[in-house]
C-alpha positions in Angstrom: -13.4 15.8 9.3 -15.2 12.6 8.5 -16.3 10.6 5.5 -17.0 13.6 3.4 -13.3 14.4 3.5 -12.0 10.9 2.7 -9.3 11.1 0.0 -10.9 8.2 -2.0 -14.7 8.7 -1.6 -15.2 12.1 0.1 -17.4 14.5 -1.7 -15.9 17.5 0.1 -12.2 16.8 -0.5 -11.1 19.1 -3.2 -8.0 16.9 -3.9 -9.8 13.6 -3.6 -10.8 10.9 -6.1 -14.6 11.3 -5.4 -15.3 7.6 -5.8 -18.9 6.5 -5.5 -19.7 2.8 -4.9 -22.9 1.0 -5.4 -23.9 -2.5 -4.5 -23.4 -5.2 -7.2 -24.7 -8.5 -6.0 -22.7 -9.4 -2.9 -20.0 -7.0 -4.1 -19.5 -3.3 -5.1 -18.8 -1.4 -8.2 -17.6 2.2 -9.1 -16.9 3.9 -12.3 -13.8 6.2 -12.3 -12.4 8.7 -14.8 -8.6 8.9 -14.8 -7.5 12.5 -14.9 -4.3 14.4 -15.8 -3.5 15.1 -12.1 -3.4 11.3 -11.4 -0.3 11.0 -13.6 2.8 9.0 -12.6 4.7 8.3 -15.8 3.8 10.4 -18.8 0.2 9.7 -19.8 0.0 6.8 -17.2 -1.9 6.9 -14.0 0.3 6.7 -10.9 0.4 3.2 -9.4 -0.5 4.6 -6.0 -3.8 5.9 -7.3 -4.5 2.4 -8.7 -3.7 1.0 -5.3 -6.1 3.4 -3.7 -8.9 2.4 -6.1 -8.4 -1.3 -5.2 -8.1 -0.6 -1.4 -11.3 1.6 -1.4 -13.3 -1.0 -3.3 -12.1 -3.7 -0.9 -13.2 -1.6 2.1 -16.6 -0.9 0.7 -17.5 -4.6 0.6 -17.6 -5.0 4.4 -18.9 -1.4 4.8 -22.0 -2.3 2.9 -22.3 -5.4 5.1 -22.5 -3.2 8.1 -19.0 -4.0 9.3 -16.2 -1.7 10.3 -12.9 -2.9 9.0 -9.3 -1.9 8.3 -7.1 -3.2 5.6 -4.7 -5.7 7.2 -3.1 -6.8 3.9 -3.4 -5.8 0.3 -1.6 -7.7 -2.5 -1.8 -6.1 -5.9 -0.9 -7.3 -9.4 -0.5 -4.7 -12.1 -1.4 -6.0 -15.5 -1.6 -3.1 -18.0 -1.0 0.6 -17.7 -4.0 2.9 -16.9 -3.8 5.8 -19.3 -4.9 9.4 -18.5 -8.4 9.9 -19.8 -9.5 6.3 -19.4 -12.8 5.5 -17.9 -12.5 2.6 -15.5 -14.7 0.1 -13.8 -13.6 -0.8 -10.3 -15.2 -3.7 -8.5 -14.8 -5.9 -5.5 -16.5 -9.0 -4.0 -15.9 -11.1 -0.8 -14.3 -14.5 -1.3 -14.2 -15.5 2.4 -16.1 -14.1 5.4 -15.5 -14.9 9.0 -16.3 -13.1 12.2 -12.9 -11.4 12.4 -11.7 -11.3 8.8 -13.0 -10.8 5.2 -11.0 -11.7 2.2 -11.9 -9.5 -0.8 -11.0 -9.8 -4.4 -11.0 -6.5 -6.4 -10.1 -5.4 -9.9 -9.6 -2.3 -12.1 -10.8 -2.8 -15.7 -11.1 -0.6 -18.7 -14.6 0.1 -20.0 -14.2 -2.7 -22.5 -13.2 -5.2 -19.8 -9.4 -5.2 -20.1 -7.9 -6.1 -16.8 -5.6 -3.3 -15.6 -4.9 -4.4 -12.0 -6.3 -6.9 -9.5 -5.9 -7.4 -5.7 -6.7 -9.6 -2.8 -7.2 -7.8 0.5 -7.6 -9.1 4.1 -10.0 -6.8 5.9 -9.9 -7.1 9.7 -13.2 -6.6 11.5 -12.8 -4.1 14.3 -14.4 -5.0 17.7 -16.7 -2.4 19.3 -14.0 -1.7 21.8 -11.4 -1.0 19.0 -13.9 1.1 17.1 -14.4 3.2 20.2 -10.6 3.6 20.7 -10.2 4.8 17.2 -13.3 7.1 17.4 -15.2 5.1 14.8 -18.2 3.9 16.8 -21.6 4.4 15.3 -20.5 4.1 11.6 -23.2 3.0 9.2 -23.1 2.0 5.6 -24.0 4.9 3.3 -24.7 3.1 0.0 
């Protein structure tokens, strides 16, 4: 199993979110349709799904930069509920880049621009040695 089975972006995972990111300036963007099976409270998307949207967007920023990272920290602010059936815009952009760490700002918005949730993530860049230990060597951006 590899990228194609990723819960967030894998095209072959029958239970996945099937997110698809594109470059947007120095950041990324994805459009996402909330579905009934994403429910937490009645007619409201589960907060864990919203967390996944923000985490995946944050991970795609360094990925499109050709870096292999893991999320070291993710701080989320929930602003408004995401209702089942809503179409969302998920975006992320870097706010700080160093050789070992990227800080990424991300947000989930309704189609009309209403902020639903936002996050700040610290993405730790993996060394070649650490990539090899984790079986991640040779990864390439697939935008």
